[in-house]
C-alpha positions as CSV (number, residue, x, y, z in Angstrom):
1,G,0.1,0.0,0.0
2,K,2.8,2.4,0.0
3,V,3.7,4.8,-2.9
4,S,6.8,4.6,-4.5
5,N,9.8,6.6,-3.3
6,S,11.8,5.8,-6.3
7,P,13.6,9.3,-7.0
8,V,13.2,9.1,-11.1
9,V,10.8,10.2,-13.0
10,D,10.7,12.1,-16.6
11,S,13.8,13.4,-18.2
12,N,12.2,17.0,-17.8
13,C,12.1,16.8,-14.0
14,N,14.2,13.7,-13.4
15,T,14.3,13.6,-9.6
16,K,17.0,10.8,-9.6
17,S,20.2,12.3,-7.0
18,G,23.4,12.4,-8.8
19,N,25.6,12.4,-5.7
20,Q,25.7,10.1,-2.6
21,L,24.4,11.7,0.3
22,S,26.7,12.1,3.8
23,S,25.6,10.8,7.3
24,T,25.7,14.4,7.8
25,D,23.1,15.3,5.3
26,L,21.2,11.8,7.2
27,R,21.3,13.6,10.7
28,Y,19.9,16.6,9.5
29,M,16.8,15.1,7.7
30,S,16.7,13.0,10.9
31,L,16.5,16.4,12.5
32,A,13.7,17.8,10.2
33,L,11.6,15.0,10.9
34,R,11.8,15.5,14.7
35,H,10.5,19.2,13.7
36,A,7.9,17.1,11.3
37,S,6.5,15.2,14.2
38,I,5.7,17.9,16.1
39,G,2.8,18.5,13.6
40,K,1.7,15.3,12.8
41,G,-2.2,14.7,13.5
42,G,-2.7,18.5,13.2
43,T,-2.3,18.8,9.6
44,Y,-5.3,16.9,8.0
45,P,-5.7,16.8,5.1
46,N,-1.9,17.8,4.6
47,P,1.2,16.1,5.4
48,A,3.3,16.6,8.2
49,V,6.5,18.3,6.9
50,G,9.6,19.3,8.6
51,C,12.6,21.7,7.2
52,V,16.3,22.5,8.4
53,L,18.5,25.2,6.8
54,V,22.0,24.5,7.0
55,K,24.8,27.4,5.9
56,T,28.2,25.6,5.1
57,H,31.2,28.3,5.8
58,H,34.2,28.4,3.8
59,D,36.9,26.7,4.9
60,D,38.7,29.8,5.5
61,A,35.9,31.0,8.0
62,P,36.0,29.9,11.8
63,P,33.9,26.9,12.5
64,S,31.0,27.2,14.2
65,T,31.0,26.0,17.7
66,D,28.0,26.8,19.7
67,D,25.1,25.0,17.8
68,D,24.2,21.7,19.2
69,D,22.3,20.8,16.2
70,A,25.2,21.0,13.8
71,P,26.9,18.1,13.7
72,D,29.6,19.5,11.6
73,G,32.1,22.5,13.0
74,R,31.8,24.5,9.8
75,D,27.8,24.0,9.7
76,S,25.3,26.5,11.0
77,V,21.7,25.8,11.3
78,I,19.8,29.3,10.8
79,G,16.2,28.4,10.0
80,Q,13.7,25.6,11.3
81,G,10.2,25.1,10.9
82,F,7.4,22.7,10.5
83,H,4.2,22.9,8.7
84,P,1.6,23.6,11.7
85,A,-2.0,23.3,10.2
86,A,-4.3,23.1,6.9
87,G,-4.4,26.6,5.4
88,M,-0.9,27.5,7.3
89,P,2.4,28.0,5.4
90,H,4.5,24.8,5.0
91,A,7.8,24.0,7.3
92,E,10.2,25.8,4.9
93,V,8.3,29.5,5.0
94,F,9.3,29.1,8.9
95,A,12.6,28.0,8.5
96,L,12.8,31.0,6.2
97,L,11.2,33.4,8.6
98,A,13.7,32.2,11.0
99,A,16.9,32.3,8.7
100,C,16.1,35.8,7.2
101,G,15.8,37.4,10.8
102,H,11.7,37.9,11.1
103,V,11.6,35.8,13.9
104,D,14.0,34.1,16.6
105,D,12.5,30.3,16.3
106,G,11.2,28.9,13.2
107,I,9.8,26.0,15.3
108,E,8.2,28.6,17.8
109,A,6.7,30.6,15.4
110,A,4.7,27.6,13.6
111,K,4.0,26.3,17.1
112,S,2.2,29.9,17.9
113,V,-0.2,29.4,15.0
114,M,-1.5,25.7,15.5
115,I,-5.1,25.3,15.2
116,A,-5.5,23.5,18.5
117,R,-3.2,25.9,20.4
118,A,-5.5,28.1,22.8
119,P,-5.2,31.6,24.0
120,S,-2.1,32.0,25.9
121,E,-1.9,34.2,29.2
122,D,1.5,34.9,28.1
123,N,1.9,38.0,26.9
124,N,5.0,37.3,24.8
125,E,3.4,34.2,23.1
126,N,0.5,36.3,22.7
127,E,2.7,39.1,20.8
128,L,4.8,36.3,18.7
129,R,1.4,35.0,17.4
130,H,0.4,38.6,16.3
131,S,3.6,39.0,15.1
132,V,3.5,35.5,13.0
133,K,0.0,36.0,11.6
134,K,1.2,39.7,10.5
135,L,4.3,38.2,8.5
136,L,1.9,35.2,7.0
137,E,-0.1,38.1,5.4
138,T,2.7,39.7,4.2
139,Y,4.0,35.8,2.6
140,A,0.5,35.4,1.3
141,S,0.4,39.1,-0.6
142,E,1.4,39.7,-4.5
143,N,5.4,39.4,-4.1
144,G,5.3,38.4,-0.7
145,T,7.6,35.9,-1.3
146,S,10.4,38.2,-2.2
147,K,9.5,41.2,0.3
148,L,10.5,38.2,3.0
149,F,13.0,36.5,1.4
150,G,14.3,37.6,-1.6
151,N,18.2,37.0,-2.2
152,A,18.4,36.4,1.5
153,F,21.4,33.9,1.0
154,T,23.1,35.9,-2.3
155,S,24.1,38.9,-0.7
156,D,28.0,39.8,-0.9
157,T,27.9,42.0,2.4
158,D,31.2,42.2,4.6
159,D,29.5,40.3,7.3
160,D,28.8,37.4,4.9
161,D,31.1,34.7,4.4
162,G,29.0,33.5,0.9
163,G,29.0,30.0,2.6
164,K,26.1,28.1,0.9
165,V,22.7,27.1,2.3
166,T,21.2,23.7,1.8
167,A,17.8,23.1,2.7
168,Y,16.5,19.7,4.2
169,V,12.9,19.0,3.5
170,T,11.0,15.6,4.6
171,L,8.9,16.1,1.5
172,E,9.6,17.6,-1.8
173,P,8.7,21.5,-1.7
174,C,5.3,22.4,-3.3
175,C,5.6,23.8,-6.9
176,H,1.8,25.2,-7.0
177,Y,-0.4,28.1,-5.7
178,G,-3.2,27.3,-3.2
179,Q,-3.6,28.9,-0.1
180,T,-0.2,29.9,0.1
181,P,2.3,30.8,-2.6
182,P,4.7,27.5,-3.8
183,C,7.3,26.5,-1.2
184,A,10.0,25.5,-4.4
185,L,9.6,29.5,-5.3
186,A,10.4,30.7,-1.8
187,L,13.6,28.4,-1.6
188,K,14.5,29.6,-4.9
189,V,14.0,33.1,-4.4
190,A,15.7,33.0,-1.2
191,G,19.0,31.7,-2.9
192,V,19.7,28.4,-1.5
193,S,22.3,26.6,-2.8
194,R,21.0,22.9,-2.3
195,V,17.5,21.1,-1.3
196,V,17.9,17.5,0.4
197,V,14.1,15.8,-0.3
198,G,13.2,13.2,2.1
199,Y,10.4,11.8,0.0
200,R,8.9,12.9,-3.4
201,D,5.3,14.4,-3.1
202,P,2.6,12.1,-4.3
203,N,0.4,14.8,-4.8
204,P,-0.4,14.9,-8.6
205,R,-0.1,19.0,-8.5
206,V,3.1,18.3,-7.3
207,D,5.2,15.1,-8.3
208,G,8.3,16.0,-9.1
209,G,7.2,19.7,-10.1
210,G,9.2,21.0,-7.4
211,V,12.0,19.1,-8.4
212,K,12.0,20.7,-11.7
213,L,11.4,24.1,-10.8
214,L,14.4,24.0,-8.6
215,R,16.6,22.7,-10.9
216,E,15.7,24.6,-13.4
217,A,16.8,27.7,-11.5
218,G,20.0,26.2,-10.9
219,V,19.9,24.8,-7.3
220,Q,21.1,21.1,-6.7
221,V,18.5,18.8,-5.7
222,D,19.3,15.2,-4.1
223,I,16.8,12.7,-2.9
224,V,17.2,10.2,-0.1
225,D,17.3,6.7,-1.1
226,N,17.6,3.4,-0.1
227,G,21.2,3.2,-1.5
228,T,22.6,2.3,2.3
229,I,21.4,1.1,5.5
230,E,20.8,4.4,7.0
231,G,19.8,6.2,3.9
232,S,17.2,3.4,3.8
233,K,16.5,3.8,7.6
234,V,15.7,7.6,7.0
235,A,13.9,7.4,3.6
236,N,11.2,4.8,5.2
237,Q,10.6,7.6,7.8
238,C,10.2,10.5,5.5
239,A,7.4,8.2,3.6
240,D,6.4,6.6,6.9
241,I,5.4,10.4,8.7
242,V,3.0,10.9,5.3
243,S,1.5,7.7,4.7
244,C,-2.1,8.1,5.2
245,F,-1.3,11.7,2.9
246,A,0.2,9.6,0.3
247,K,-2.6,7.1,0.3
248,R,-5.4,10.1,0.3
249,I,-3.7,11.6,-2.3
250,A,-2.5,9.5,-5.0
251,P,-4.9,8.4,-7.6
252,R,-6.9,5.1,-7.1
253,S,-8.4,3.0,-10.1
254,D,-11.2,2.7,-7.9
255,S,-11.2,6.3,-6.5
256,D,-14.6,6.5,-7.9
257,I,-16.1,3.9,-6.0
258,D,-20.0,3.2,-5.8
259,Y,-21.0,2.4,-2.7
260,D,-24.8,2.1,-4.0
261,V,-23.2,-0.9,-6.0
262,L,-20.8,-2.5,-3.5
263,V,-22.5,-1.9,-0.1
264,N,-25.8,-3.8,-1.4
265,G,-28.0,-5.3,1.4
266,A,-26.0,-8.5,1.4
267,K,-22.7,-6.8,2.4
268,R,-24.2,-4.0,4.5
269,R,-25.7,-7.4,6.8
270,G,-22.6,-9.0,6.7
271,L,-20.3,-5.4,7.8
272,R,-23.2,-5.4,10.9
273,S,-22.6,-8.9,11.5
274,L,-18.8,-8.3,11.3
275,K,-18.9,-5.2,13.8
276,E,-21.0,-7.3,16.4
277,R,-18.6,-10.1,16.6
278,M,-15.5,-7.6,17.1
279,V,-17.2,-5.8,19.4
280,S,-18.2,-8.8,21.6
281,E,-14.6,-10.0,21.2
282,G,-13.6,-6.1,22.0
283,T,-11.2,-6.6,18.4
284,M,-13.1,-3.7,17.0
285,A,-11.5,-0.5,15.9
286,E,-13.5,2.6,17.7
287,I,-13.0,6.3,17.8
288,S,-14.8,8.6,20.0
289,W,-15.8,12.4,19.3
290,P,-13.7,14.6,21.2
291,N,-15.2,15.6,24.8
292,R,-14.5,19.6,24.0
293,G,-15.0,19.2,20.4
294,S,-17.4,21.2,18.3
295,F,-21.1,19.9,18.2
296,L,-24.3,19.8,16.2
297,D,-27.2,22.0,17.9
298,T,-30.0,19.8,17.1
299,S,-32.3,21.7,19.4
300,D,-34.1,23.9,16.8
301,E,-36.2,21.9,14.7
302,S,-36.8,24.1,12.3
303,A,-33.1,24.2,11.1
304,N,-31.7,22.4,8.5
305,L,-29.1,20.1,9.6
306,H,-27.8,19.4,6.2
307,D,-26.7,23.1,6.4
308,L,-25.2,23.2,9.8
309,V,-23.1,20.2,9.5
310,G,-21.6,22.0,6.8
311,E,-20.1,24.4,8.9
312,L,-19.3,22.1,11.2
313,K,-15.5,22.3,12.2
314,I,-14.2,18.8,12.6
315,D,-10.9,18.7,14.7
316,A,-8.0,17.8,12.5
317,R,-6.4,15.4,14.7
318,W,-9.5,13.2,15.1
319,M,-9.8,13.3,11.4
320,E,-6.0,12.1,10.9
321,Q,-6.6,9.5,13.9
322,L,-10.0,8.4,12.3
323,D,-8.3,8.2,8.4
324,E,-5.2,6.1,9.8
325,A,-8.1,3.6,11.3
326,L,-9.9,3.0,7.9
327,W,-6.5,2.2,6.4
328,K,-5.4,-0.1,8.6
329,N,-8.9,-1.7,9.2
330,E,-11.5,-0.6,6.7
331,L,-14.1,-0.8,9.3
332,V,-14.3,1.6,12.3
333,L,-17.0,2.2,14.8
334,M,-17.7,5.9,15.6
335,R,-19.1,7.1,18.9
336,L,-20.6,10.8,18.0
337,G,-22.6,10.9,21.1
338,N,-20.7,14.1,22.0
339,A,-21.0,15.6,18.5
340,I,-24.9,16.1,18.8
341,K,-26.2,18.4,21.7
342,G,-30.1,18.8,21.8
343,S,-32.7,20.5,24.3
344,K,-32.8,19.6,27.3
345,K,-36.2,20.4,28.0
346,N,-38.8,18.3,28.5
347,G,-41.7,20.5,26.5
348,S,-44.9,20.8,27.9
349,A,-45.4,18.1,29.9
350,G,-45.4,19.7,32.9
351,K,-48.8,21.8,32.1
352,N,-50.6,18.6,31.6
353,N,-52.3,17.7,35.2
354,N,-53.5,13.8,34.3
355,A,-50.8,11.7,35.2
356,D,-51.4,9.7,32.1
357,G,-51.0,12.5,29.9
358,I,-47.8,13.4,31.5
359,A,-46.1,10.1,31.3
360,D,-47.1,10.2,27.6
361,E,-45.8,13.5,26.9
362,L,-42.6,12.4,28.8
363,V,-42.2,9.3,26.5
364,L,-43.1,11.4,23.3
365,A,-40.4,13.9,24.5
366,K,-37.5,11.6,25.5
367,L,-38.6,9.6,21.8
368,G,-38.5,13.0,20.0
369,K,-34.9,13.4,21.6
370,A,-33.6,10.3,20.5
371,V,-35.0,10.7,16.8
372,S,-33.1,14.1,16.8
373,K,-30.0,12.8,18.1
374,K,-30.3,10.2,15.8
375,R,-30.9,11.9,12.5
376,G,-28.0,14.3,13.9
377,V,-25.5,11.1,14.3
378,K,-26.6,10.7,10.9
379,V,-25.9,13.6,9.2
380,V,-22.5,14.0,11.0
381,A,-21.5,10.6,9.9
382,N,-22.5,11.5,6.3
383,R,-20.5,14.7,6.6
384,I,-17.2,12.5,7.3
385,A,-17.6,10.0,5.3
386,S,-17.9,12.0,2.5
387,D,-14.6,13.9,3.5
388,L,-12.8,10.7,3.8
389,G,-14.2,8.7,0.7
390,A,-16.2,6.3,2.9
391,H,-19.7,5.0,3.8
392,V,-22.0,4.8,6.5
393,A,-22.8,1.2,7.0
394,Q,-24.9,1.8,10.0
395,V,-26.2,4.4,12.4
396,K,-27.4,2.7,15.7
397,G,-27.8,5.2,18.9
398,H,-25.0,7.8,19.1
399,T,-22.6,5.1,17.0
400,A,-22.0,5.2,13.0
401,L,-20.1,2.3,11.6
402,L,-17.8,3.7,8.8
403,Y,-16.8,1.7,6.0
404,R,-13.7,2.3,3.5
405,P,-11.8,-0.9,1.3
406,G,-8.2,-0.4,1.5
407,L,-6.0,0.2,-1.3
408,P,-6.1,-2.7,-4.0
409,P,-2.7,-5.2,-3.8
């Protein structure tokens, strides 16, 4: 089920590395992987990515002795970053912000704008968040890349020893305009001399395009491959951290699954029967809606739940966990009780003095709330299924059974 990390593509954007990567290269890539792991789970539907920018000084420059992250005395780590959330700039941008002096620490800058991060009582942290958001507005503006990073590593000032800058990125830099400008362009504009890529981006909008853009600009690009035991280990780690993203984004022969055909009556009964057996055995993959997550309000019976569910904010980490569980198990039981909130009132039961009437109205009120909540669960489950290309095989109480066939062998 893994997408190949073969570094060879066509002659125009050949990603084959012509240079043997050193153990120093691999240590820097491992450092970038550590940064990528900070964002892992919170970037859905995007991948988790890390970046480290390293300046290698000329032989006549004094060795760097105060950088714990630099394994070579003539190297300096000048910028580090990771991708904090979908819609935010990628890892390379936060590393560049630090390398160009716009922020003191690219990692802390990325952390400050993580979606799951709550407002802080620390004024310094809030000031950092505000400052970073202003910088990101500039980055997204016209010519923002040049304004922030233009020729940052190509100047010949007296305090610059002319050293070369290498970017270590766990995933191929993007080459397309989305919610933010392309990272490959930012690296090019900044004057990075070399880029080491941990894994080729399987996104059809990239897929070698980032490498092509950089090489056409004269930037040396090397790919971590399986040529050595150490290289194979790092290459597999770069692939593993984006494995779910690779499966989500890669073209599938069954990408247009017709669940109306695939999940007929017999198939649905089989899935439900399998679920009951696995629940009784304790082997059923289950995931519960976050206790403090957003919710769908079903108290207003006149409201259109389909409109409301479209506005429902689903926690990115929760979706990443669910997506991963589906790839592993194909069948997942979602517990969505916390996703639905209805009225706590019992209607007008107390207005009827007849004991039987009160009992009847209480039953109806409870039944109405149960029906409303189940309807809400079904709507939320269908929204999740649509986002993940899955099928709701059953809604029972506050639970929904999600099914998605795995990648074909």
